C-alpha positions in Angstrom: 277.1 127.2 2.2 276.1 124.6 -0.4 278.7 122.1 -1.5 279.1 121.7 -5.3 279.4 118.1 -6.5 282.9 117.2 -7.8 282.9 115.1 -10.9 285.7 113.4 -12.8 286.5 115.4 -15.9 284.7 113.1 -18.3 281.6 113.0 -16.2 281.7 116.8 -15.9 282.0 117.1 -19.7 279.0 114.8 -20.1 276.9 116.7 -17.6 277.7 120.0 -19.3 276.9 118.6 -22.7 273.6 117.2 -21.5 272.6 120.5 -19.7 271.6 122.4 -22.8 268.9 121.7 -25.4 267.9 119.6 -27.2 267.1 117.4 -24.3 266.4 113.7 -24.9 262.7 114.0 -24.2 262.5 116.7 -26.9 264.0 114.5 -29.6 261.2 111.9 -29.7 261.8 108.1 -29.5 263.9 107.7 -32.6 266.0 110.8 -32.1 266.6 110.0 -28.4 267.6 106.4 -29.3 270.0 107.7 -32.0 271.5 110.2 -29.5 271.9 107.6 -26.8 273.5 105.1 -29.3 276.0 107.8 -30.4 276.9 108.7 -26.8 277.4 105.0 -26.0 279.6 104.6 -29.1 281.7 107.6 -28.1 282.2 106.1 -24.6 283.2 102.7 -26.0 285.7 104.4 -28.3 287.2 106.4 -25.5 287.5 103.3 -23.3 289.2 101.4 -26.1 291.6 104.3 -26.6 292.4 104.5 -22.9 293.0 100.8 -22.4 296.0 100.2 -24.6 297.7 97.0 -23.3 
């Protein structure tokens, strides 16, 4: 029996989103940089929304 990894919900969503094309290596340098920047911005926005003091 193989154990499936258990991820936090946000990590699981990211893994599912990254599991289907287009993959970063298919986008070329500019496209991959833009996709990575957009993902980092989304993560930053989510963190800001979750950390309401």
